N, CA, C and O atoms as a MOPAC input file, in Angstrom:
PM7 MOZYME 1SCF
protein

 N      0.81000 1    -1.14800 1     0.01600 1
 C     -0.00600 1    -0.03000 1    -0.04500 1
 C      0.88900 1     1.22900 1    -0.03100 1
 O      0.50100 1     2.20300 1    -0.67600 1
 N      2.05100 1     1.29300 1     0.64700 1
 C      2.84500 1     2.37300 1     0.72400 1
 C      3.43000 1     2.57700 1    -0.67600 1
 O      3.53100 1     3.71800 1    -1.12600 1
 N      3.80200 1     1.55200 1    -1.34700 1
 C      4.34800 1     1.71800 1    -2.68500 1
 C      3.32000 1     2.38300 1    -3.59900 1
 O      3.67600 1     3.24400 1    -4.40300 1
 N      2.03300 1     1.99000 1    -3.48200 1
 C      0.96500 1     2.58900 1    -4.34800 1
 C      0.73400 1     4.02300 1    -4.03800 1
 O      0.46400 1     4.77900 1    -4.97100 1
 N      0.81100 1     4.47400 1    -2.82400 1
 C      0.73000 1     5.80800 1    -2.39700 1
 C      1.86200 1     6.62700 1    -2.98200 1
 O      1.66200 1     7.71800 1    -3.51600 1
 N      3.06400 1     6.06600 1    -2.86700 1
 C      4.23100 1     6.73700 1    -3.36600 1
 C      4.21600 1     6.85800 1    -4.90900 1
 O      4.69200 1     7.85500 1    -5.45100 1
 N      3.69500 1     5.88800 1    -5.58400 1
 C      3.58200 1     5.95600 1    -7.01600 1
 C      2.55600 1     7.06600 1    -7.42400 1
 O      2.76000 1     7.85100 1    -8.35000 1
 N      1.48400 1     7.05400 1    -6.67900 1
 C      0.41200 1     8.16300 1    -6.94200 1
 C      0.97100 1     9.46900 1    -6.77300 1
 O      0.78400 1    10.32200 1    -7.64000 1
 N      1.67800 1     9.72600 1    -5.68200 1
 C      2.32800 1    11.01900 1    -5.41400 1
 C      3.23300 1    11.36800 1    -6.52600 1
 O      3.22300 1    12.50800 1    -6.98800 1
 N      4.06600 1    10.39000 1    -7.01000 1
 C      5.04300 1    10.60200 1    -8.06300 1
 C      4.35800 1    10.97300 1    -9.34200 1
 O      4.82500 1    11.85000 1   -10.07000 1
 N      3.25200 1    10.31800 1    -9.63100 1
 C      2.50300 1    10.66200 1   -10.89400 1
 C      1.84900 1    12.00200 1   -10.81300 1
 O      1.76700 1    12.71100 1   -11.81600 1
 N      1.35600 1    12.39200 1    -9.59100 1
 C      0.75600 1    13.69700 1    -9.47600 1
 C      1.84100 1    14.78000 1    -9.52600 1
 O      1.56600 1    15.88400 1    -9.99600 1
 N      3.07000 1    14.49800 1    -9.05300 1
 C      4.08400 1    15.43900 1    -9.17400 1
 C      4.51900 1    15.62900 1   -10.58600 1
 O      4.76500 1    16.76100 1   -11.00300 1
 N      4.62700 1    14.54800 1   -11.36000 1
 C      5.00600 1    14.68800 1   -12.75600 1
 C      3.95200 1    15.39800 1   -13.52500 1
 O      4.29300 1    16.19100 1   -14.40300 1
 N      2.66100 1    15.16900 1   -13.25700 1
 C      1.63900 1    15.86100 1   -13.93400 1
 C      1.59600 1    17.32800 1   -13.60100 1
 O      1.30000 1    18.13900 1   -14.47800 1
 N      1.87800 1    17.70300 1   -12.37600 1
 C      1.97200 1    19.09000 1   -12.05800 1
 C      3.08000 1    19.73300 1   -12.71400 1
 O      2.94800 1    20.89500 1   -13.09900 1
 N      4.23200 1    19.06300 1   -12.89500 1
 C      5.35600 1    19.66300 1   -13.59600 1
 C      4.99000 1    19.86500 1   -15.05900 1
 O      5.29100 1    20.92000 1   -15.61800 1
 N      4.37100 1    18.91900 1   -15.67900 1
 C      3.99200 1    19.04900 1   -17.04300 1
 C      2.99300 1    20.24100 1   -17.29300 1
 O      3.05100 1    20.91200 1   -18.32400 1
 N      2.09100 1    20.46500 1   -16.31300 1
 C      1.18900 1    21.60400 1   -16.37900 1
 C      1.88500 1    22.93500 1   -16.27400 1
 O      1.39600 1    23.93800 1   -16.79400 1
 N      3.05300 1    22.95900 1   -15.58900 1
 C      3.71900 1    24.18300 1   -15.40600 1
 C      4.59900 1    24.58600 1   -16.58800 1
 O      5.05800 1    25.72600 1   -16.66000 1
 N      4.83900 1    23.63700 1   -17.53300 1
 C      5.64400 1    23.93600 1   -18.66100 1
 C      4.92700 1    24.87100 1   -19.57800 1
 O      3.83800 1    24.54800 1   -20.05300 1
 N      5.46800 1    25.97300 1   -19.83600 1
 C      4.93100 1    26.95100 1   -20.70700 1
 C      5.72800 1    26.94900 1   -22.06600 1
 O      6.94900 1    26.79200 1   -22.08300 1
 N      5.00000 1    27.12400 1   -23.16400 1
 C      5.64200 1    27.33100 1   -24.47200 1
 C      5.79700 1    28.76700 1   -24.74600 1
 O      4.84200 1    29.53900 1   -24.66800 1
 N      7.06000 1    29.15900 1   -25.08700 1
 C      7.44000 1    30.47600 1   -25.35300 1
 C      8.04000 1    30.60600 1   -26.78400 1
 O      8.99100 1    29.88600 1   -27.09000 1
 N      7.55600 1    31.43800 1   -27.61100 1
 C      8.16700 1    31.63300 1   -28.93900 1
 C      8.93800 1    32.90300 1   -28.92000 1
 O      8.42000 1    33.95000 1   -28.53100 1
 N     10.19800 1    32.82800 1   -29.34300 1
 C     11.15100 1    33.91100 1   -29.37400 1
 C     11.16100 1    34.40000 1   -30.80800 1
 O     11.64700 1    33.68700 1   -31.68700 1
 N     10.65900 1    35.55500 1   -31.07100 1
 C     10.69300 1    36.14900 1   -32.39900 1
 C     11.66300 1    37.22800 1   -32.44900 1
 O     11.45100 1    38.30600 1   -31.89300 1
 N     12.78100 1    36.95600 1   -33.13400 1
 C     13.85300 1    37.89400 1   -33.36600 1
 C     14.67800 1    37.55600 1   -34.51600 1
 O     14.97900 1    36.38000 1   -34.72100 1
 N     15.09000 1    38.54900 1   -35.32800 1
 C     15.84600 1    38.29300 1   -36.54000 1
 C     17.29800 1    37.96000 1   -36.22700 1
 O     18.03300 1    37.54400 1   -37.12300 1
 N     17.71200 1    38.12300 1   -35.03600 1
 C     19.10800 1    37.83900 1   -34.57700 1
 C     19.14100 1    36.45500 1   -33.99600 1
 O     18.53200 1    36.20700 1   -32.95600 1
 N     19.84600 1    35.53500 1   -34.64900 1
 C     19.89800 1    34.12000 1   -34.20600 1
 C     20.62900 1    34.03200 1   -32.89100 1
 O     20.31400 1    33.16900 1   -32.07100 1
 N     21.64600 1    34.94300 1   -32.65000 1
 C     22.42700 1    34.90200 1   -31.39100 1
 C     21.48800 1    35.21700 1   -30.21900 1
 O     21.54400 1    34.55600 1   -29.18200 1
 N     20.61800 1    36.23600 1   -30.38900 1
 C     19.70000 1    36.57100 1   -29.32900 1
 C     18.72000 1    35.42000 1   -29.03700 1
 O     18.40000 1    35.13100 1   -27.88400 1
 N     18.26300 1    34.78300 1   -30.10200 1
 C     17.34200 1    33.65900 1   -29.90300 1
 C     18.02000 1    32.50100 1   -29.12400 1
 O     17.39900 1    31.87900 1   -28.26200 1
 N     19.24500 1    32.23800 1   -29.43000 1
 C     19.99700 1    31.21000 1   -28.73700 1
 C     20.26900 1    31.59000 1   -27.30100 1
 O     20.24100 1    30.72000 1   -26.43000 1
 N     20.52500 1    32.82100 1   -27.02200 1
 C     20.71300 1    33.32500 1   -25.69400 1
 C     19.41300 1    33.18600 1   -24.90800 1
 O     19.44400 1    32.73000 1   -23.76500 1
 N     18.29900 1    33.55500 1   -25.47000 1
 C     17.03200 1    33.47600 1   -24.82400 1
 C     16.72200 1    32.01700 1   -24.56400 1
 O     16.18900 1    31.71500 1   -23.49600 1
 N     17.00000 1    31.13700 1   -25.41700 1
 C     16.76700 1    29.69000 1   -25.17900 1
 C     17.65400 1    29.21200 1   -24.02300 1
 O     17.17700 1    28.48100 1   -23.15500 1
 N     18.88800 1    29.59500 1   -23.99200 1
 C     19.77300 1    29.16400 1   -22.94700 1
 C     19.32100 1    29.70200 1   -21.57400 1
 O     19.68100 1    29.11400 1   -20.55400 1
 N     18.58800 1    30.73900 1   -21.51900 1
 C     18.12200 1    31.32800 1   -20.24800 1
 C     16.72700 1    30.66200 1   -19.94400 1
 O     16.46400 1    30.35000 1   -18.78300 1
 N     15.93400 1    30.46600 1   -20.84200 1
 C     14.50700 1    30.01300 1   -20.60800 1
 C     14.38100 1    28.52800 1   -20.43900 1
 O     13.54100 1    28.11500 1   -19.63900 1
 N     15.10900 1    27.70200 1   -21.09100 1
 C     14.94100 1    26.29600 1   -20.88900 1
 C     15.29600 1    25.83400 1   -19.51400 1
 O     14.52600 1    25.06600 1   -18.93700 1
 N     16.41000 1    26.24100 1   -18.93600 1
 C     16.73000 1    25.81000 1   -17.52800 1
 C     15.67700 1    26.38300 1   -16.55300 1
 O     15.52600 1    25.86900 1   -15.44500 1
 N     14.95200 1    27.44200 1   -16.95800 1
 C     13.98200 1    28.01700 1   -16.08500 1
 C     12.58000 1    27.25800 1   -16.22700 1
 O     11.58600 1    27.63600 1   -15.60700 1
 N     12.57700 1    26.24700 1   -17.02000 1
 C     11.42900 1    25.41400 1   -17.20100 1
 C     10.45700 1    25.65800 1   -18.35000 1
 O      9.34200 1    25.13900 1   -18.38500 1
 N     10.93700 1    26.47400 1   -19.28700 1
 C     10.12200 1    26.82900 1   -20.53900 1
 C     10.50000 1    26.01100 1   -21.68000 1
 O     11.66100 1    25.64800 1   -21.86700 1
 N      9.49700 1    25.71100 1   -22.46800 1
 C      9.77300 1    25.09100 1   -23.74100 1
 C      9.92000 1    26.22200 1   -24.76100 1
 O      9.00900 1    27.04400 1   -24.86000 1
 N     10.99400 1    26.31000 1   -25.51100 1
 C     11.28100 1    27.46500 1   -26.34000 1
 C     11.17700 1    27.04300 1   -27.83000 1
 O     11.72400 1    26.04100 1   -28.29100 1
 N     10.42700 1    27.90300 1   -28.52000 1
 C     10.32600 1    27.76900 1   -29.98000 1
 C     10.91800 1    29.03400 1   -30.56100 1
 O     10.71600 1    30.11900 1   -30.01600 1
 N     11.64800 1    28.91300 1   -31.65900 1
 C     12.28700 1    30.11300 1   -32.23600 1
 C     11.69100 1    30.46300 1   -33.56800 1
 O     11.27800 1    29.58100 1   -34.32100 1
 N     11.64000 1    31.78200 1   -33.87900 1
 C     11.18700 1    32.25300 1   -35.15500 1
 C     12.08200 1    33.45500 1   -35.59000 1
 O     12.32500 1    34.36600 1   -34.79900 1
 N     12.54600 1    33.44000 1   -36.80700 1
 C     13.43100 1    34.49400 1   -37.29600 1
 C     12.59500 1    35.60400 1   -37.97000 1
 O     13.09800 1    36.71500 1   -38.13800 1
 N     11.28800 1    35.32300 1   -38.37300 1
 C     10.46600 1    36.41200 1   -38.97000 1
 C      9.02400 1    36.24700 1   -38.53400 1
 O      8.60400 1    35.25900 1   -37.93300 1
 N      8.31300 1    37.28300 1   -38.88200 1
 C      6.94100 1    37.35500 1   -38.39300 1
 C      5.99400 1    36.30600 1   -39.10900 1
 O      5.07200 1    35.76000 1   -38.50300 1
 N      6.28200 1    36.06300 1   -40.42900 1
 C      5.51000 1    35.06100 1   -41.15600 1
 C      5.63400 1    33.67600 1   -40.46700 1
 O      4.63300 1    32.98900 1   -40.26600 1
 N      6.86000 1    33.28400 1   -40.11400 1
 C      7.08100 1    32.02500 1   -39.45400 1
 C      6.37800 1    31.99000 1   -38.11800 1
 O      5.76100 1    30.99400 1   -37.74200 1
 N      6.48400 1    33.09800 1   -37.40900 1
 C      5.86600 1    33.23700 1   -36.07100 1
 C      4.39000 1    32.94300 1   -36.19100 1
 O      3.85800 1    32.10700 1   -35.46100 1
 N      3.73300 1    33.61300 1   -37.09200 1
 C      2.22900 1    33.36000 1   -37.27800 1
 C      1.90200 1    31.85300 1   -37.60900 1
 O      0.96800 1    31.25900 1   -37.07100 1
 N      2.69700 1    31.31700 1   -38.48200 1
 C      2.53100 1    29.87600 1   -38.80300 1
 C      2.67300 1    29.03200 1   -37.53400 1
 O      1.83500 1    28.15600 1   -37.31900 1
 N      3.63800 1    29.23000 1   -36.71800 1
 C      3.81200 1    28.47900 1   -35.52900 1
 C      2.67200 1    28.70300 1   -34.50200 1
 O      2.19900 1    27.77600 1   -33.84500 1
 N      2.27500 1    29.94300 1   -34.40500 1
 C      1.12600 1    30.24100 1   -33.47700 1
 C     -0.15300 1    29.51700 1   -33.91300 1
 O     -0.93300 1    29.04700 1   -33.08500 1
 N     -0.34600 1    29.43900 1   -35.23100 1
 C     -1.55800 1    28.70500 1   -35.73400 1
 C     -1.44200 1    27.20700 1   -35.57500 1
 O     -2.45200 1    26.51400 1   -35.45600 1
 N     -0.22300 1    26.69600 1   -35.57200 1
 C      0.00400 1    25.27100 1   -35.46300 1
 C     -0.18400 1    24.70900 1   -34.08600 1
 O     -0.62800 1    23.57100 1   -33.93800 1
 N      0.15300 1    25.49900 1   -33.04400 1
 C      0.19300 1    25.01800 1   -31.64400 1
 C     -0.11400 1    26.13700 1   -30.75400 1
 O      0.02500 1    27.30800 1   -31.10700 1
 N     -0.56300 1    25.75000 1   -29.51600 1
 C     -0.84600 1    26.65000 1   -28.47400 1
 C      0.52200 1    27.17100 1   -27.87900 1
 O      1.36200 1    26.37300 1   -27.46300 1
 N      0.70600 1    28.45500 1   -27.85300 1
 C      1.89000 1    29.08100 1   -27.34200 1
 C      1.41600 1    30.08100 1   -26.25400 1
 O      0.46900 1    30.84500 1   -26.44100 1
 N      2.11500 1    30.02900 1   -25.13800 1
 C      1.71300 1    30.84600 1   -23.97100 1
 C      2.21100 1    32.29700 1   -24.03100 1
 O      1.56700 1    33.22900 1   -23.54800 1
 N      3.35000 1    32.43300 1   -24.62700 1
 C      3.94100 1    33.77600 1   -24.69000 1
 C      4.86700 1    33.95300 1   -25.87500 1
 O      5.49000 1    32.99700 1   -26.33600 1
 N      4.95700 1    35.20500 1   -26.37500 1
 C      5.78800 1    35.52300 1   -27.44300 1
 C      6.81800 1    36.57400 1   -26.98100 1
 O      6.43200 1    37.61000 1   -26.43900 1
 N      8.07900 1    36.32800 1   -27.18300 1
 C      9.06500 1    37.41400 1   -26.84000 1
 C      9.26200 1    38.05500 1   -28.22800 1
 O      9.73900 1    37.41700 1   -29.16600 1
 N      8.87400 1    39.34800 1   -28.32300 1
 C      8.85700 1    40.00000 1   -29.68300 1
 C      9.85600 1    41.15700 1   -29.69000 1
 O      9.72600 1    42.11600 1   -28.93000 1
 N     10.85900 1    41.04300 1   -30.57000 1
 C     11.73700 1    42.09100 1   -30.88900 1
 C     11.00800 1    43.18900 1   -31.59200 1
 O     10.44000 1    42.92600 1   -32.65200 1
 N     10.97300 1    44.41700 1   -31.08700 1
 C     10.15300 1    45.44900 1   -31.75900 1
 C     10.87700 1    46.06000 1   -32.89700 1
 O     10.22300 1    46.77700 1   -33.65300 1
 N     12.15000 1    45.87400 1   -33.12400 1
 C     12.90900 1    46.39400 1   -34.22100 1
 C     13.40600 1    45.19100 1   -35.11100 1
 O     14.38100 1    44.51600 1   -34.78000 1
 N     12.73200 1    44.97700 1   -36.18000 1
 C     13.16800 1    43.88700 1   -37.16400 1
 C     13.11000 1    44.39300 1   -38.59800 1
 O     12.27100 1    45.24300 1   -38.89800 1
 N     13.93800 1    43.92500 1   -39.47200 1
 C     14.06700 1    44.47100 1   -40.73800 1
 C     12.79600 1    44.29200 1   -41.66600 1
 O     12.51200 1    45.20500 1   -42.44100 1
 N     12.07800 1    43.22800 1   -41.61800 1
 C     11.03700 1    42.97200 1   -42.55400 1
 C      9.63800 1    43.43800 1   -42.01300 1
 O      8.74400 1    43.69800 1   -42.81800 1
 N      9.45400 1    43.53800 1   -40.76800 1
 C      8.11800 1    43.83700 1   -40.30400 1
 C      8.30900 1    44.80400 1   -39.08600 1
 O      9.13100 1    44.59900 1   -38.19200 1
 N      7.48900 1    45.84800 1   -39.14300 1
 C      7.47500 1    46.77000 1   -37.93200 1
 C      6.94500 1    46.00800 1   -36.75300 1
 O      5.91400 1    45.34000 1   -36.83100 1
 N      7.64300 1    46.11200 1   -35.69000 1
 C      7.37200 1    45.40700 1   -34.46000 1
 C      5.94800 1    45.91400 1   -33.83900 1
 O      5.18600 1    45.15500 1   -33.24200 1
 N      5.70800 1    47.22000 1   -34.04900 1
 C      4.43000 1    47.73300 1   -33.50700 1
 C      3.20800 1    47.15800 1   -34.29400 1
 O      2.16400 1    46.86000 1   -33.71400 1
 N      3.37400 1    47.02300 1   -35.56600 1
 C      2.33500 1    46.41900 1   -36.41300 1
 C      2.18500 1    44.90100 1   -36.01600 1
 O      1.06900 1    44.39900 1   -35.87700 1
 N      3.27800 1    44.23300 1   -35.85100 1
 C      3.32500 1    42.80300 1   -35.44700 1
 C      2.63400 1    42.63500 1   -34.03500 1
 O      1.84300 1    41.71300 1   -33.83700 1
 N      2.94900 1    43.52400 1   -33.10100 1
 C      2.30800 1    43.50000 1   -31.74800 1
 C      0.79200 1    43.64700 1   -31.88000 1
 O      0.04200 1    42.86900 1   -31.29200 1
 N      0.33900 1    44.63900 1   -32.64700 1
 C     -1.12000 1    44.80900 1   -32.78000 1
 C     -1.78900 1    43.62100 1   -33.47000 1
 O     -2.91300 1    43.27500 1   -33.10700 1
 N     -1.15400 1    42.99000 1   -34.43600 1
 C     -1.75900 1    41.84700 1   -35.06800 1
 C     -1.73300 1    40.63200 1   -34.12100 1
 O     -2.71700 1    39.89500 1   -34.06000 1
 N     -0.67700 1    40.41400 1   -33.41300 1
 C     -0.59900 1    39.29600 1   -32.49200 1
 C     -1.70600 1    39.43600 1   -31.40600 1
 O     -2.41000 1    38.47400 1   -31.09600 1
 N     -1.83400 1    40.64700 1   -30.84700 1
 C     -2.87300 1    40.80800 1   -29.83100 1
 C     -4.29800 1    40.64600 1   -30.39300 1
 O     -5.19700 1    40.19600 1   -29.68200 1
 N     -4.49600 1    41.00500 1   -31.64000 1
 C     -5.82300 1    40.79900 1   -32.22200 1
 C     -6.12500 1    39.34500 1   -32.53700 1
 O     -7.25600 1    38.89200 1   -32.36800 1
 N     -5.09800 1    38.59900 1   -33.00300 1
 C     -5.34900 1    37.24300 1   -33.43000 1
 C     -5.23500 1    36.21800 1   -32.33200 1
 O     -5.94800 1    35.21500 1   -32.33700 1
 N     -4.33100 1    36.46100 1   -31.37200 1
 C     -4.01100 1    35.50100 1   -30.30500 1
 C     -4.15600 1    36.14100 1   -28.98000 1
 O     -3.16300 1    36.36700 1   -28.28800 1
 N     -5.35500 1    36.44300 1   -28.59900 1
 C     -5.74500 1    37.23700 1   -27.37000 1
 C     -5.19700 1    36.59000 1   -26.08800 1
 O     -4.82200 1    37.31400 1   -25.16500 1
 N     -5.14400 1    35.37600 1   -26.01000 1
 C     -4.69600 1    34.70700 1   -24.76200 1
 C     -3.14800 1    34.61500 1   -24.67800 1
 O     -2.60700 1    34.33600 1   -23.60800 1
 N     -2.47600 1    34.84000 1   -25.75000 1
 C     -1.03400 1    34.78300 1   -25.77300 1
 C     -0.44600 1    36.01400 1   -25.19200 1
 O     -0.78100 1    37.11400 1   -25.63300 1
 N      0.43400 1    35.88800 1   -24.20200 1
 C      1.14300 1    37.02800 1   -23.58100 1
 C      2.27000 1    37.49500 1   -24.47900 1
 O      2.91300 1    36.65900 1   -25.11300 1
 N      2.53900 1    38.77900 1   -24.56500 1
 C      3.52500 1    39.42100 1   -25.43000 1
 C      4.52100 1    40.15000 1   -24.51000 1
 O      4.13000 1    41.00700 1   -23.71700 1
 N      5.81100 1    39.79700 1   -24.62700 1
 C      6.87400 1    40.48800 1   -23.92200 1
 C      7.63900 1    41.18900 1   -25.02400 1
 O      8.25900 1    40.51000 1   -25.84300 1
 N      7.62900 1    42.49200 1   -25.09000 1
 C      8.44700 1    43.28100 1   -26.12200 1
 C      9.89500 1    43.47100 1   -25.60600 1
 O     10.13100 1    43.81000 1   -24.44600 1
 N     10.84100 1    43.23500 1   -26.52900 1
 C     12.22200 1    43.40400 1   -26.20600 1
 C     12.85100 1    44.32100 1   -27.22700 1
 O     12.39800 1    44.35400 1   -28.37100 1
 N     13.87200 1    45.06600 1   -26.86300 1
 C     14.54200 1    45.95500 1   -27.80300 1
 C     15.99200 1    46.22300 1   -27.27300 1
 O     16.26300 1    46.34700 1   -26.07800 1
 N     16.83100 1    46.29300 1   -28.23600 1
 C     18.22800 1    46.65500 1   -27.87600 1
 C     18.65700 1    47.86800 1   -28.72100 1
 O     19.83000 1    48.23800 1   -28.76500 1
 N     17.70200 1    48.44400 1   -29.35900 1
 C     17.97300 1    49.66100 1   -30.15900 1
 C     18.30900 1    50.86700 1   -29.32900 1
 O     17.98000 1    50.94000 1   -28.14500 1
 N     18.99400 1    51.85100 1   -29.98600 1
 C     19.33500 1    53.04900 1   -29.17200 1
 C     18.13800 1    53.73600 1   -28.52100 1
 O     18.28300 1    54.34200 1   -27.45900 1
 N     16.98100 1    53.65300 1   -29.12500 1
 C     15.77600 1    54.27500 1   -28.58900 1
 C     14.89600 1    53.23200 1   -27.87300 1
 O     13.67000 1    53.35100 1   -27.88300 1
 N     15.49200 1    52.25200 1   -27.27700 1
 C     14.74300 1    51.15100 1   -26.72600 1
 C     13.73500 1    51.59900 1   -25.65900 1
 O     12.62900 1    51.06000 1   -25.61200 1
 N     14.06700 1    52.53100 1   -24.83500 1
 C     13.17200 1    52.94700 1   -23.78400 1
 C     11.81200 1    53.53800 1   -24.38900 1
 O     10.72000 1    53.28600 1   -23.88000 1
 N     11.96700 1    54.31800 1   -25.47900 1
 C     10.83800 1    54.81900 1   -26.15900 1
 C     10.08300 1    53.74400 1   -26.82800 1
 O      8.85800 1    53.72700 1   -26.70900 1
 N     10.73500 1    52.78800 1   -27.56400 1
 C     10.09400 1    51.68700 1   -28.24600 1
 C      9.33200 1    50.79400 1   -27.22300 1
 O      8.22000 1    50.34100 1   -27.49200 1
 N      9.93700 1    50.56700 1   -26.09400 1
 C      9.25900 1    49.70000 1   -25.15000 1
 C      8.05800 1    50.39200 1   -24.45000 1
 O      7.06700 1    49.74400 1   -24.11300 1
 N      8.17100 1    51.67400 1   -24.25100 1
 C      7.00500 1    52.40900 1   -23.74700 1
 C      5.87000 1    52.41500 1   -24.77500 1
 O      4.71500 1    52.25100 1   -24.38400 1
 N      6.13600 1    52.59100 1   -26.02500 1
 C      5.11000 1    52.43600 1   -27.06300 1
 C      4.52000 1    51.10800 1   -27.12900 1
 O      3.31600 1    50.96900 1   -27.34200 1
 N      5.33500 1    50.09100 1   -26.95200 1
 C      4.80500 1    48.65500 1   -26.94500 1
 C      3.82000 1    48.45400 1   -25.79200 1
 O      2.81500 1    47.76000 1   -25.94900 1
 N      4.09900 1    49.04500 1   -24.66000 1
 C      3.25700 1    48.92900 1   -23.49600 1
 C      1.93800 1    49.59300 1   -23.80700 1
 O      0.88200 1    49.05700 1   -23.46900 1
 N      1.97500 1    50.77100 1   -24.45800 1
 C      0.78000 1    51.46100 1   -24.86800 1
 C     -0.04400 1    50.67600 1   -25.81800 1
 O     -1.27300 1    50.74200 1   -25.78900 1
 N      0.61900 1    49.91900 1   -26.67700 1
 C     -0.07700 1    49.14700 1   -27.74700 1
 C     -0.53800 1    47.72500 1   -27.17300 1
 O     -1.16000 1    46.94400 1   -27.89200 1
 N     -0.24100 1    47.45300 1   -25.98100 1
 C     -0.78300 1    46.19700 1   -25.43000 1
 C      0.16300 1    45.06700 1   -25.00700 1
 O     -0.25400 1    43.97300 1   -24.62700 1
 N      1.46800 1    45.39500 1   -25.09500 1
 C      2.40400 1    44.40700 1   -24.68900 1
 C      2.17800 1    44.09800 1   -23.15700 1
 O      1.87900 1    45.02000 1   -22.39800 1
 N      2.31500 1    42.84800 1   -22.71600 1
 C      2.03900 1    42.56600 1   -21.37300 1
 C      3.21100 1    42.91600 1   -20.51200 1
 O      3.05100 1    43.12700 1   -19.31000 1
 N      4.42400 1    42.98900 1   -21.10500 1
 C      5.63400 1    43.35800 1   -20.39700 1
 C      6.67600 1    43.73500 1   -21.40500 1
 O      6.55300 1    43.45500 1   -22.59800 1
 N      7.72700 1    44.38900 1   -20.89800 1
 C      8.79800 1    44.75600 1   -21.79100 1
 C     10.22000 1    44.63000 1   -21.09500 1
 O     10.35100 1    44.65000 1   -19.87100 1
 N     11.19600 1    44.50900 1   -21.92400 1
 C     12.56400 1    44.27000 1   -21.32200 1
 C     13.54800 1    44.75600 1   -22.31900 1
 O     13.45200 1    44.43800 1   -23.50500 1
 N     14.48700 1    45.51800 1   -21.86700 1
 C     15.69000 1    45.87100 1   -22.72600 1
 C     16.56500 1    44.60500 1   -22.85800 1
 O     16.74300 1    43.83300 1   -21.91600 1
 N     17.06500 1    44.45200 1   -24.01300 1
 C     17.89200 1    43.27800 1   -24.31700 1
 C     19.13000 1    43.20300 1   -23.42300 1
 O     19.65500 1    42.11800 1   -23.17400 1
 N     19.57800 1    44.32100 1   -22.95700 1
 C     20.74700 1    44.28000 1   -22.00300 1
 C     20.40500 1    43.70600 1   -20.66400 1
 O     21.29500 1    43.46300 1   -19.85000 1
 N     19.08900 1    43.47300 1   -20.40100 1
 C     18.67800 1    42.83600 1   -19.16700 1
 C     18.10500 1    41.47700 1   -19.30600 1
 O     17.26900 1    41.04100 1   -18.51400 1
 N     18.58500 1    40.77400 1   -20.37500 1
 C     18.02200 1    39.53100 1   -20.82600 1
 C     18.09700 1    38.48900 1   -19.66200 1
 O     17.29000 1    37.55900 1   -19.66500 1
 N     18.98600 1    38.59500 1   -18.71300 1
 C     19.14500 1    37.68700 1   -17.65700 1
 C     17.84100 1    37.52300 1   -16.77500 1
 O     17.60700 1    36.51700 1   -16.10500 1
 N     17.02100 1    38.63500 1   -16.85600 1
 C     15.73700 1    38.70500 1   -16.07000 1
 C     14.59900 1    38.13200 1   -16.82900 1
 O     13.47800 1    38.14900 1   -16.32100 1
 N     14.80700 1    37.60400 1   -18.05400 1
 C     13.68700 1    37.17300 1   -18.83900 1
 C     12.87500 1    35.98400 1   -18.21900 1
 O     11.64500 1    35.98900 1   -18.27300 1
 N     13.51100 1    35.06100 1   -17.68300 1
 C     12.83300 1    33.91900 1   -17.05200 1
 C     11.92600 1    34.37900 1   -15.89500 1
 O     10.75700 1    34.01200 1   -15.78200 1
 N     12.52800 1    35.17200 1   -15.08500 1
 C     11.65800 1    35.71200 1   -13.92700 1
 C     10.50300 1    36.58500 1   -14.39300 1
 O      9.41800 1    36.56100 1   -13.81200 1
 N     10.75200 1    37.36800 1   -15.46600 1
 C      9.72500 1    38.17000 1   -15.98100 1
 C      8.53900 1    37.36900 1   -16.56100 1
 O      7.36600 1    37.68000 1   -16.35400 1
 N      8.93000 1    36.32600 1   -17.29300 1
 C      7.93200 1    35.41900 1   -17.93000 1
 C      7.06900 1    34.72300 1   -16.78800 1
 O      5.85300 1    34.59200 1   -16.92800 1
 N      7.70500 1    34.30600 1   -15.71600 1
 C      7.05100 1    33.59500 1   -14.64300 1
 C      5.90700 1    34.55100 1   -14.06500 1
 O      4.81000 1    34.10700 1   -13.72400 1
 N      6.24500 1    35.86100 1   -13.98500 1
 C      5.34000 1    36.85500 1   -13.45200 1
 C      4.20200 1    37.08500 1   -14.49000 1
 O      3.02800 1    37.13300 1   -14.12600 1
 N      4.57600 1    37.22600 1   -15.79100 1
 C      3.57900 1    37.49900 1   -16.81300 1
 C      2.60500 1    36.39700 1   -16.97200 1
 O      1.41900 1    36.61500 1   -17.21700 1
 N      3.12000 1    35.17700 1   -16.82700 1
 C      2.23400 1    33.97300 1   -16.91900 1
 C      1.59100 1    33.50500 1   -15.65200 1
 O      0.90300 1    32.48600 1   -15.60400 1
 N      1.84800 1    34.32200 1   -14.57100 1
 C      1.27400 1    33.97600 1   -13.26800 1
 C      1.62600 1    32.62900 1   -12.79800 1
 O      0.75500 1    31.89000 1   -12.34100 1
 N      2.90400 1    32.25600 1   -12.88900 1
 C      3.36400 1    30.90700 1   -12.45200 1
 C      4.02700 1    30.96300 1   -11.14600 1
 O      4.46900 1    29.93500 1   -10.63400 1

């Protein structure tokens, strides 16, 4: 009987862990930033999906449930503010964290908040990304 109780506890613990795993899509044209975000987020318990452009991001969001998108607001092919508005309209339950490393990043991130980003972070503070996502996703 003790073995059965122990196995049930173990199964509940594994199920709880699986429920806590959040899928995060990192949308950035810089492969190095995506790799760095992955290196920070995976040990923090997140499943990371990468996208180098907005078209691919939309495809992935349509294919699977994604809890949060890390969105670079300055990308060459698509204005990050347009992307933010479209993501919020199409995927209302998905949380958006705007990131920027541009010289005017404080202004860009303030504009992102005004447009509906759930949080924002300067790329120079990337080490705080895991903690920020835990707060944004209420984990």
